[in-house]
C-alpha positions in Angstrom: 0.4 -0.2 0.0 2.8 2.2 0.7 4.6 1.7 -2.9 0.9 2.8 -4.4 0.5 5.8 -1.9 4.1 6.7 -2.4 3.9 6.6 -6.1 0.7 8.5 -6.8 2.4 11.4 -4.1 5.6 11.2 -6.4 3.7 11.9 -9.5 1.9 14.4 -8.0 4.9 16.3 -6.9 6.2 15.8 -10.1 2.8 17.3 -11.9 3.1 20.3 -9.6 6.4 21.0 -10.5 6.0 20.9 -14.1 2.7 23.0 -13.8 4.7 25.6 -12.3 7.3 25.5 -14.6 5.2 25.8 -17.7 3.2 28.7 -15.8 6.8 30.5 -15.3 7.6 29.8 -19.0 4.2 31.3 -20.2 4.5 34.4 -17.6 3.5 37.7 -19.6 1.0 36.1 -22.2 -2.9 36.6 -21.9 -3.7 32.9 -20.6 -2.0 31.6 -17.9 -2.5 28.6 -14.9 -3.1 30.3 -11.8 -1.0 29.7 -8.8 -3.5 27.4 -7.0 -4.1 25.7 -9.8 -0.5 24.7 -9.9 -0.2 24.1 -6.5 -3.0 21.9 -6.0 -1.3 18.2 -7.0 1.3 19.5 -4.7 -0.9 19.6 -1.5 -2.1 16.3 -2.7 1.1 14.9 -2.8 2.2 16.3 0.5 -0.9 15.0 2.2 -0.2 11.2 0.7 3.8 12.0 1.6 2.5 12.8 5.2 0.3 9.4 5.5 3.4 7.4 4.8 5.7 9.5 7.0 3.4 8.8 10.0 3.8 4.9 9.4 7.6 5.1 8.3 9.1 7.4 11.2 6.6 8.4 13.7 6.8 4.7 15.5 5.2 3.5 18.8 8.7 3.2 19.8 9.9 6.6 18.9 11.2 8.7 15.8 12.9 6.1 13.4 15.1 8.5 11.4 17.5 6.3 9.4 19.6 8.2 6.6 16.2 7.8 4.0 13.6 8.4 6.4 15.3 11.6 7.8 15.6 12.6 4.0 12.2 11.6 3.1 10.9 13.6 6.1 13.0 16.7 5.4 12.0 16.7 1.8 8.1 16.6 2.9 8.9 19.3 5.3 10.5 21.6 2.7 7.6 21.0 0.4 5.2 21.8 3.0 6.7 24.9 3.9 6.7 25.8 0.5 3.0 25.3 -0.1 2.0 27.1 3.0 4.4 29.9 2.6 3.0 30.3 -0.9 -0.3 31.2 0.2 1.2 34.3 1.6 4.3 35.0 -0.4 5.2 34.9 -4.0 7.5 32.0 -3.5 5.7 29.0 -5.6 8.9 29.2 -8.5 10.7 27.4 -6.0 8.5 24.6 -6.2 9.9 23.9 -9.7 13.2 22.4 -7.9 11.6 21.7 -4.4 8.6 19.7 -5.3 10.4 17.3 -7.8 13.2 17.1 -4.9 10.5 16.0 -2.2 9.2 13.3 -4.6 12.7 11.9 -4.9 13.3 11.7 -1.0 9.9 10.1 -0.9 10.8 7.2 -3.4 14.3 6.8 -1.9 12.8 6.3 1.6 10.2 3.8 0.2 13.2 1.8 -1.8 16.0 2.1 1.5 13.9 1.6 4.5 16.1 1.8 7.8 15.4 1.5 11.4 17.4 3.8 13.4 15.2 5.1 16.3 16.8 8.3 18.0 14.2 9.0 20.5 12.4 6.8 23.0 8.5 7.6 22.8 8.8 9.0 26.4 11.3 11.4 25.4 9.1 13.8 23.7 11.3 17.0 24.7 14.1 15.2 22.6 11.7 14.6 19.8 10.5 17.9 19.7 14.5 19.4 19.4 14.7 17.4 16.2 11.5 18.3 14.7 12.6 22.1 15.3 16.0 21.3 13.7 14.6 19.6 10.6 12.0 22.6 10.2 14.9 25.0 10.9 16.8 23.4 8.1 14.2 22.7 5.6 13.2 26.7 6.1 17.4 27.6 5.2 17.0 25.1 2.3 14.3 27.2 0.7 16.6 30.1 1.5 19.2 28.4 -0.4 17.2 27.8 -3.3 16.2 31.2 -3.2 19.4 32.6 -3.3 20.2 30.6 -6.4 17.3 31.9 -7.8 18.1 35.5 -7.2 21.9 34.9 -8.5 20.5 33.8 -11.7 18.0 36.9 -11.5 21.0 39.0 -10.6 23.1 37.9 -13.5 20.7 38.0 -16.2 19.9 41.6 -15.2 23.4 42.7 -14.9 23.7 41.0 -18.6 20.7 43.1 -19.5 18.8 40.1 -20.3 15.3 41.4 -18.8 12.9 38.7 -20.8 12.5 35.2 -20.3 11.4 33.8 -17.0 12.1 36.9 -15.5 8.7 38.2 -16.3 7.3 35.7 -13.9 9.4 36.5 -10.9 9.2 39.5 -8.5 11.3 42.4 -8.6 15.0 42.0 -7.3 14.3 44.1 -4.3 11.0 41.8 -3.4 13.5 38.6 -3.9 16.0 40.0 -1.6 13.3 40.8 1.1 11.9 37.2 0.7 15.3 35.7 0.9 16.0 37.5 4.2 12.6 36.9 5.8 13.4 32.8 5.3 17.1 33.5 6.8 15.7 35.3 9.8 13.0 32.6 10.3 15.2 29.6 10.1 18.2 31.5 12.0 15.6 31.7 14.9 15.0 28.0 14.9 18.3 26.9 14.5 19.2 29.0 17.5 16.6 27.3 19.4 17.8 24.0 18.3 21.2 24.8 19.6 19.8 25.9 22.6 17.5 23.0 23.3 20.4 20.8 22.2 22.6 21.4 25.5 19.3 20.8 27.6 18.0 17.6 25.7 21.3 15.7 24.7 22.9 14.1 27.1 26.3 15.3 25.7 26.0 17.0 23.1 30.0 17.2 22.3 30.3 13.2 22.4 32.1 11.8 19.6 29.3 10.8 17.3 28.0 14.1 18.1 31.0 16.7 18.2 31.3 17.1 14.5 27.5 17.9 14.1 27.5 20.4 17.0 30.7 22.3 15.4 29.4 22.4 12.0 26.0 23.5 13.0 27.5 26.4 15.2 29.7 27.4 12.1 26.3 27.6 10.1 24.6 29.5 12.7 27.4 32.2 13.0 27.4 32.4 9.1 23.8 33.1 9.1 24.2 35.5 12.2 26.8 37.4 10.6 25.0 37.8 7.5 21.8 39.0 9.4 23.9 41.7 11.4 25.6 42.8 7.7 22.0 43.0 6.2 21.2 45.1 9.6 24.0 47.1 9.6 25.7 47.7 6.2 23.0 46.7 4.0 24.4 43.5 2.4 22.5 42.6 -0.5 23.1 41.1 -4.1 26.0 38.7 -4.5 27.2 39.3 -0.8 24.0 38.1 0.5 24.2 35.4 -1.8 27.4 33.8 -1.2 26.7 34.0 2.7 23.4 32.0 2.1 25.0 29.3 0.5 28.1 29.2 2.5 26.1 29.0 5.6 23.9 26.3 3.9 26.9 24.0 2.8 27.7 24.1 6.2 24.2 22.9 7.6 24.2 20.2 4.7 27.8 18.6 6.2 26.4 19.0 9.9 23.4 17.0 9.4 23.4 14.8 6.3 27.2 14.8 5.7 27.6 13.2 9.0 24.6 11.0 8.9 25.7 9.5 5.5 28.9 8.7 6.6 28.2 7.2 9.9 25.1 5.2 8.8 26.0 4.5 5.4 29.7 4.3 5.3 30.7 3.4 8.6 27.3 1.6 9.6 27.1 3.0 13.0 23.6 3.2 14.1 
């Protein structure tokens, strides 16, 4: 049953991403698909994806966050945050890469199941800490995707190529404002994650957690400096893009880089 539901969810993710791409390509024409119409299949996909996660991740004995389960959960949350944010902000075009990515994580989670219980059922504070961490990661992933789109937009404007898909995305200043809103929200959640880790984890700097803690703190510092530079010096454009992608790189290494090495290479669960 999970295979059927997962296949349908992945197809709906791809359909929604394709419709968003078609909508962007046809921007500026008299007849175009509405934002709501393009995102509707994505909502259906996210709902079906959530049903699968409810069985594979949220188990009676606790959170099962093996590498591909964690990846699937993160992919779902990134997609869900995007769909929710698109109701209030013009960020729907981020769904073009994000929704197919969510489909990929779902398929990988179903193809390569693995059990790694990271929090017992009676340790709800630790479960909350983990979920906040994944939410912070999801928001900062969207910020990284936004930074890439902003870099493309800035490059085309500098080369005086204003046509094409640029007709379908907000102005540069709006794009930068959205970027820093995402970074600000993600930074707050990442701060909560690091602080709560001091209380909920028995030894945050244990051998198997030390590199994750250090890299997470470096990522937090990078995003903090970026926000300070924006407030103090008005950093924008390429400077903001470089700092955003640098912070995101450290965050990826902190979580998925360490999980990949420990679980898939060293086979340490």
